[in-house]
Backbone as XML, in Angstrom:
<?xml version="1.0"?>
<chain id="A" units="angstrom">
  <residue number="1" name="MET">
    <atom name="N" x="55.522" y="-27.972" z="125.162"/>
    <atom name="CA" x="54.391" y="-28.290" z="124.191"/>
    <atom name="C" x="54.761" y="-29.920" z="123.620"/>
  </residue>
  <residue number="2" name="LYS">
    <atom name="N" x="53.637" y="-30.439" z="123.538"/>
    <atom name="CA" x="53.606" y="-31.912" z="123.046"/>
    <atom name="C" x="53.656" y="-32.025" z="121.618"/>
  </residue>
  <residue number="3" name="THR">
    <atom name="N" x="54.748" y="-32.927" z="121.289"/>
    <atom name="CA" x="54.784" y="-33.138" z="119.676"/>
    <atom name="C" x="54.165" y="-34.347" z="119.295"/>
  </residue>
  <residue number="4" name="TYR">
    <atom name="N" x="53.514" y="-34.410" z="118.193"/>
    <atom name="CA" x="52.662" y="-35.548" z="117.597"/>
    <atom name="C" x="53.497" y="-36.368" z="116.713"/>
  </residue>
  <residue number="5" name="LYS">
    <atom name="N" x="53.170" y="-37.650" z="116.635"/>
    <atom name="CA" x="53.667" y="-38.552" z="115.796"/>
    <atom name="C" x="53.074" y="-38.384" z="114.499"/>
  </residue>
  <residue number="6" name="GLN">
    <atom name="N" x="53.960" y="-38.549" z="113.343"/>
    <atom name="CA" x="53.515" y="-38.406" z="111.941"/>
    <atom name="C" x="52.605" y="-39.755" z="111.740"/>
  </residue>
  <residue number="7" name="LYS">
    <atom name="N" x="51.433" y="-39.599" z="111.085"/>
    <atom name="CA" x="50.554" y="-40.608" z="110.626"/>
    <atom name="C" x="51.125" y="-41.341" z="109.261"/>
  </residue>
  <residue number="8" name="THR">
    <atom name="N" x="50.901" y="-42.641" z="109.202"/>
    <atom name="CA" x="51.262" y="-43.267" z="107.834"/>
    <atom name="C" x="50.175" y="-43.167" z="106.943"/>
  </residue>
  <residue number="9" name="ARG">
    <atom name="N" x="50.345" y="-42.974" z="105.630"/>
    <atom name="CA" x="49.191" y="-43.132" z="104.666"/>
    <atom name="C" x="48.701" y="-44.593" z="104.680"/>
  </residue>
  <residue number="10" name="LYS">
    <atom name="N" x="47.546" y="-44.881" z="105.029"/>
    <atom name="CA" x="47.121" y="-46.273" z="105.221"/>
    <atom name="C" x="46.795" y="-46.811" z="103.896"/>
  </residue>
  <residue number="11" name="SER">
    <atom name="N" x="46.420" y="-45.996" z="102.754"/>
    <atom name="CA" x="46.147" y="-46.585" z="101.569"/>
    <atom name="C" x="47.573" y="-46.937" z="100.752"/>
  </residue>
  <residue number="12" name="ILE">
    <atom name="N" x="48.487" y="-46.151" z="101.081"/>
    <atom name="CA" x="49.877" y="-46.470" z="100.442"/>
    <atom name="C" x="50.358" y="-47.750" z="101.200"/>
  </residue>
  <residue number="13" name="SER">
    <atom name="N" x="50.396" y="-47.689" z="102.577"/>
    <atom name="CA" x="51.001" y="-49.036" z="103.266"/>
    <atom name="C" x="50.272" y="-50.308" z="102.793"/>
  </residue>
  <residue number="14" name="LYS">
    <atom name="N" x="48.890" y="-50.299" z="102.345"/>
    <atom name="CA" x="48.307" y="-51.475" z="102.035"/>
    <atom name="C" x="48.585" y="-51.860" z="100.691"/>
  </residue>
  <residue number="15" name="ARG">
    <atom name="N" x="48.879" y="-50.931" z="99.766"/>
    <atom name="CA" x="49.354" y="-51.268" z="98.344"/>
    <atom name="C" x="50.746" y="-51.584" z="98.089"/>
  </residue>
  <residue number="16" name="PHE">
    <atom name="N" x="51.749" y="-51.062" z="98.900"/>
    <atom name="CA" x="53.107" y="-51.287" z="98.640"/>
    <atom name="C" x="53.692" y="-51.920" z="99.878"/>
  </residue>
  <residue number="17" name="LYS">
    <atom name="N" x="54.920" y="-52.689" z="99.467"/>
    <atom name="CA" x="55.674" y="-53.264" z="100.528"/>
    <atom name="C" x="57.278" y="-52.784" z="100.319"/>
  </residue>
  <residue number="18" name="VAL">
    <atom name="N" x="57.817" y="-52.549" z="101.374"/>
    <atom name="CA" x="59.223" y="-52.165" z="101.415"/>
    <atom name="C" x="60.065" y="-53.287" z="101.777"/>
  </residue>
  <residue number="19" name="THR">
    <atom name="N" x="61.055" y="-53.758" z="101.168"/>
    <atom name="CA" x="61.957" y="-54.832" z="101.529"/>
    <atom name="C" x="63.248" y="-54.213" z="102.446"/>
  </residue>
  <residue number="20" name="LYS">
    <atom name="N" x="63.889" y="-55.114" z="103.012"/>
    <atom name="CA" x="64.981" y="-54.799" z="103.920"/>
    <atom name="C" x="66.035" y="-53.959" z="103.166"/>
  </residue>
  <residue number="21" name="THR">
    <atom name="N" x="66.198" y="-54.229" z="101.813"/>
    <atom name="CA" x="67.145" y="-53.550" z="101.179"/>
    <atom name="C" x="66.697" y="-52.031" z="100.661"/>
  </residue>
  <residue number="22" name="GLY">
    <atom name="N" x="65.484" y="-51.840" z="100.875"/>
    <atom name="CA" x="64.802" y="-50.536" z="100.504"/>
    <atom name="C" x="63.988" y="-50.536" z="99.151"/>
  </residue>
  <residue number="23" name="LYS">
    <atom name="N" x="63.970" y="-51.672" z="98.416"/>
    <atom name="CA" x="63.137" y="-51.791" z="97.136"/>
    <atom name="C" x="61.644" y="-51.547" z="97.589"/>
  </residue>
  <residue number="24" name="VAL">
    <atom name="N" x="60.817" y="-51.046" z="96.733"/>
    <atom name="CA" x="59.479" y="-50.782" z="96.840"/>
    <atom name="C" x="58.698" y="-51.739" z="95.851"/>
  </residue>
  <residue number="25" name="LEU">
    <atom name="N" x="57.862" y="-52.732" z="96.411"/>
    <atom name="CA" x="57.182" y="-53.651" z="95.703"/>
    <atom name="C" x="55.748" y="-53.461" z="95.512"/>
  </residue>
  <residue number="26" name="ARG">
    <atom name="N" x="55.045" y="-53.723" z="94.352"/>
    <atom name="CA" x="53.693" y="-53.551" z="94.194"/>
    <atom name="C" x="53.078" y="-54.713" z="93.473"/>
  </residue>
  <residue number="27" name="MET">
    <atom name="N" x="51.778" y="-55.028" z="93.379"/>
    <atom name="CA" x="51.276" y="-56.058" z="92.630"/>
    <atom name="C" x="50.969" y="-55.513" z="91.209"/>
  </residue>
  <residue number="28" name="PRO">
    <atom name="N" x="51.258" y="-56.263" z="90.315"/>
    <atom name="CA" x="50.941" y="-55.730" z="88.870"/>
    <atom name="C" x="49.485" y="-55.558" z="88.480"/>
  </residue>
  <residue number="29" name="SER">
    <atom name="N" x="49.113" y="-54.774" z="87.574"/>
    <atom name="CA" x="47.685" y="-54.511" z="87.148"/>
    <atom name="C" x="47.353" y="-55.494" z="86.232"/>
  </residue>
  <residue number="30" name="GLY">
    <atom name="N" x="46.027" y="-55.665" z="85.985"/>
    <atom name="CA" x="45.467" y="-56.585" z="85.031"/>
    <atom name="C" x="45.157" y="-57.918" z="85.657"/>
  </residue>
  <residue number="31" name="GLN">
    <atom name="N" x="44.688" y="-57.953" z="86.907"/>
    <atom name="CA" x="44.295" y="-59.348" z="87.419"/>
    <atom name="C" x="43.068" y="-59.142" z="88.142"/>
  </residue>
  <residue number="32" name="ASP">
    <atom name="N" x="42.142" y="-58.255" z="87.821"/>
    <atom name="CA" x="40.887" y="-58.147" z="88.506"/>
    <atom name="C" x="39.828" y="-59.032" z="87.853"/>
  </residue>
  <residue number="33" name="HIS">
    <atom name="N" x="39.639" y="-58.922" z="86.559"/>
    <atom name="CA" x="38.566" y="-59.769" z="85.977"/>
    <atom name="C" x="38.747" y="-60.065" z="84.437"/>
  </residue>
  <residue number="34" name="LEU">
    <atom name="N" x="38.120" y="-60.885" z="83.894"/>
    <atom name="CA" x="38.333" y="-61.272" z="82.479"/>
    <atom name="C" x="39.522" y="-62.148" z="82.415"/>
  </residue>
  <residue number="35" name="LEU">
    <atom name="N" x="39.933" y="-63.043" z="83.457"/>
    <atom name="CA" x="41.177" y="-63.666" z="83.550"/>
    <atom name="C" x="41.085" y="-65.006" z="82.745"/>
  </residue>
  <residue number="36" name="SER">
    <atom name="N" x="39.865" y="-65.435" z="82.435"/>
    <atom name="CA" x="39.684" y="-66.793" z="81.520"/>
    <atom name="C" x="40.327" y="-66.465" z="80.119"/>
  </residue>
  <residue number="37" name="LYS">
    <atom name="N" x="40.236" y="-65.285" z="79.637"/>
    <atom name="CA" x="40.965" y="-65.048" z="78.348"/>
    <atom name="C" x="42.224" y="-65.161" z="78.274"/>
  </residue>
  <residue number="38" name="GLN">
    <atom name="N" x="43.123" y="-64.648" z="79.417"/>
    <atom name="CA" x="44.412" y="-64.565" z="79.540"/>
    <atom name="C" x="45.152" y="-66.087" z="79.654"/>
  </residue>
  <residue number="39" name="ALA">
    <atom name="N" x="46.279" y="-66.140" z="79.115"/>
    <atom name="CA" x="47.071" y="-67.362" z="79.211"/>
    <atom name="C" x="47.368" y="-67.687" z="80.537"/>
  </residue>
  <residue number="40" name="SER">
    <atom name="N" x="47.467" y="-68.974" z="80.943"/>
    <atom name="CA" x="47.830" y="-69.377" z="82.307"/>
    <atom name="C" x="49.274" y="-69.005" z="82.672"/>
  </residue>
  <residue number="41" name="SER">
    <atom name="N" x="50.134" y="-68.927" z="81.708"/>
    <atom name="CA" x="51.541" y="-68.443" z="82.139"/>
    <atom name="C" x="51.474" y="-66.895" z="82.603"/>
  </residue>
  <residue number="42" name="LYS">
    <atom name="N" x="50.607" y="-66.145" z="81.714"/>
    <atom name="CA" x="50.404" y="-64.704" z="82.196"/>
    <atom name="C" x="49.856" y="-64.525" z="83.554"/>
  </residue>
  <residue number="43" name="ARG">
    <atom name="N" x="49.090" y="-65.379" z="83.905"/>
    <atom name="CA" x="48.233" y="-65.342" z="85.188"/>
    <atom name="C" x="49.080" y="-65.601" z="86.326"/>
  </residue>
  <residue number="44" name="ARG">
    <atom name="N" x="50.089" y="-66.633" z="86.045"/>
    <atom name="CA" x="51.114" y="-67.063" z="87.011"/>
    <atom name="C" x="52.175" y="-65.874" z="87.205"/>
  </residue>
  <residue number="45" name="ARG">
    <atom name="N" x="52.364" y="-65.157" z="86.143"/>
    <atom name="CA" x="53.183" y="-64.003" z="86.020"/>
    <atom name="C" x="52.758" y="-62.858" z="86.987"/>
  </residue>
  <residue number="46" name="LEU">
    <atom name="N" x="51.476" y="-62.691" z="86.705"/>
    <atom name="CA" x="50.846" y="-61.600" z="87.462"/>
    <atom name="C" x="50.756" y="-61.793" z="88.990"/>
  </residue>
  <residue number="47" name="ARG">
    <atom name="N" x="50.840" y="-62.980" z="89.470"/>
    <atom name="CA" x="50.664" y="-63.101" z="91.019"/>
    <atom name="C" x="51.919" y="-62.599" z="91.646"/>
  </residue>
  <residue number="48" name="LYS">
    <atom name="N" x="53.027" y="-62.471" z="90.999"/>
    <atom name="CA" x="54.261" y="-62.179" z="91.692"/>
    <atom name="C" x="54.466" y="-60.540" z="91.691"/>
  </residue>
  <residue number="49" name="LEU">
    <atom name="N" x="55.220" y="-60.052" z="92.773"/>
    <atom name="CA" x="55.376" y="-58.682" z="93.112"/>
    <atom name="C" x="56.257" y="-58.161" z="92.045"/>
  </residue>
  <residue number="50" name="VAL">
    <atom name="N" x="56.101" y="-56.827" z="91.517"/>
    <atom name="CA" x="57.074" y="-56.251" z="90.677"/>
    <atom name="C" x="57.665" y="-54.939" z="91.328"/>
  </residue>
  <residue number="51" name="GLU">
    <atom name="N" x="58.901" y="-54.647" z="91.138"/>
    <atom name="CA" x="59.526" y="-53.457" z="91.663"/>
    <atom name="C" x="59.125" y="-52.223" z="91.097"/>
  </residue>
  <residue number="52" name="VAL">
    <atom name="N" x="58.931" y="-51.102" z="91.866"/>
    <atom name="CA" x="58.440" y="-49.813" z="91.469"/>
    <atom name="C" x="59.670" y="-49.125" z="91.030"/>
  </residue>
  <residue number="53" name="SER">
    <atom name="N" x="59.472" y="-48.145" z="89.893"/>
    <atom name="CA" x="60.516" y="-47.327" z="89.315"/>
    <atom name="C" x="61.112" y="-46.483" z="90.600"/>
  </residue>
  <residue number="54" name="ALA">
    <atom name="N" x="62.397" y="-46.142" z="90.313"/>
    <atom name="CA" x="63.193" y="-45.192" z="91.368"/>
    <atom name="C" x="62.364" y="-43.900" z="91.716"/>
  </residue>
  <residue number="55" name="GLY">
    <atom name="N" x="61.917" y="-43.346" z="90.784"/>
    <atom name="CA" x="61.223" y="-42.045" z="91.030"/>
    <atom name="C" x="60.024" y="-42.237" z="91.714"/>
  </residue>
  <residue number="56" name="GLU">
    <atom name="N" x="59.213" y="-43.259" z="91.431"/>
    <atom name="CA" x="57.973" y="-43.608" z="92.147"/>
    <atom name="C" x="58.243" y="-43.928" z="93.459"/>
  </residue>
  <residue number="57" name="ALA">
    <atom name="N" x="59.280" y="-44.756" z="93.698"/>
    <atom name="CA" x="59.737" y="-45.273" z="95.093"/>
    <atom name="C" x="60.049" y="-44.095" z="95.990"/>
  </residue>
  <residue number="58" name="LYS">
    <atom name="N" x="60.766" y="-43.223" z="95.518"/>
    <atom name="CA" x="61.137" y="-42.098" z="96.372"/>
    <atom name="C" x="59.760" y="-41.430" z="96.853"/>
  </residue>
  <residue number="59" name="LYS">
    <atom name="N" x="58.811" y="-41.225" z="95.919"/>
    <atom name="CA" x="57.627" y="-40.719" z="96.491"/>
    <atom name="C" x="56.837" y="-41.413" z="97.584"/>
  </residue>
  <residue number="60" name="ILE">
    <atom name="N" x="56.806" y="-42.713" z="97.241"/>
    <atom name="CA" x="56.018" y="-43.696" z="98.044"/>
    <atom name="C" x="56.682" y="-43.867" z="99.533"/>
  </residue>
  <residue number="61" name="LYS">
    <atom name="N" x="57.955" y="-43.808" z="99.508"/>
    <atom name="CA" x="58.843" y="-43.742" z="100.766"/>
    <atom name="C" x="58.460" y="-42.536" z="101.564"/>
  </residue>
  <residue number="62" name="LYS">
    <atom name="N" x="58.433" y="-41.439" z="100.854"/>
    <atom name="CA" x="58.145" y="-40.097" z="101.749"/>
    <atom name="C" x="56.633" y="-40.158" z="102.184"/>
  </residue>
  <residue number="63" name="LEU">
    <atom name="N" x="55.793" y="-40.771" z="101.498"/>
    <atom name="CA" x="54.313" y="-40.926" z="101.977"/>
    <atom name="C" x="54.407" y="-41.920" z="103.161"/>
  </residue>
  <residue number="64" name="LEU">
    <atom name="N" x="55.102" y="-42.961" z="103.122"/>
    <atom name="CA" x="55.325" y="-43.858" z="104.263"/>
    <atom name="C" x="56.098" y="-43.428" z="105.300"/>
  </residue>
  <residue number="65" name="LYS">
    <atom name="N" x="56.700" y="-42.373" z="105.264"/>
    <atom name="CA" x="57.607" y="-41.734" z="106.483"/>
    <atom name="C" x="58.832" y="-42.561" z="106.662"/>
  </residue>
  <residue number="66" name="ILE">
    <atom name="N" x="59.423" y="-43.068" z="105.596"/>
    <atom name="CA" x="60.664" y="-43.968" z="105.614"/>
    <atom name="C" x="61.836" y="-43.012" z="105.378"/>
  </residue>
</chain>
């Protein structure tokens, strides 16, 4: 009987990035619209990736089949 490969959740793979050390990174919220009201320092800070909490990272890795 032929065995099938597990498919990756594409929505998760587009939203998260896993580093070599195993950390799960995501983009922070709050950068969609109304950016003119925000301070330029905050806008710069929002460009950087942030680490996901340990509990959430475990769930995300499970969905990514890692």
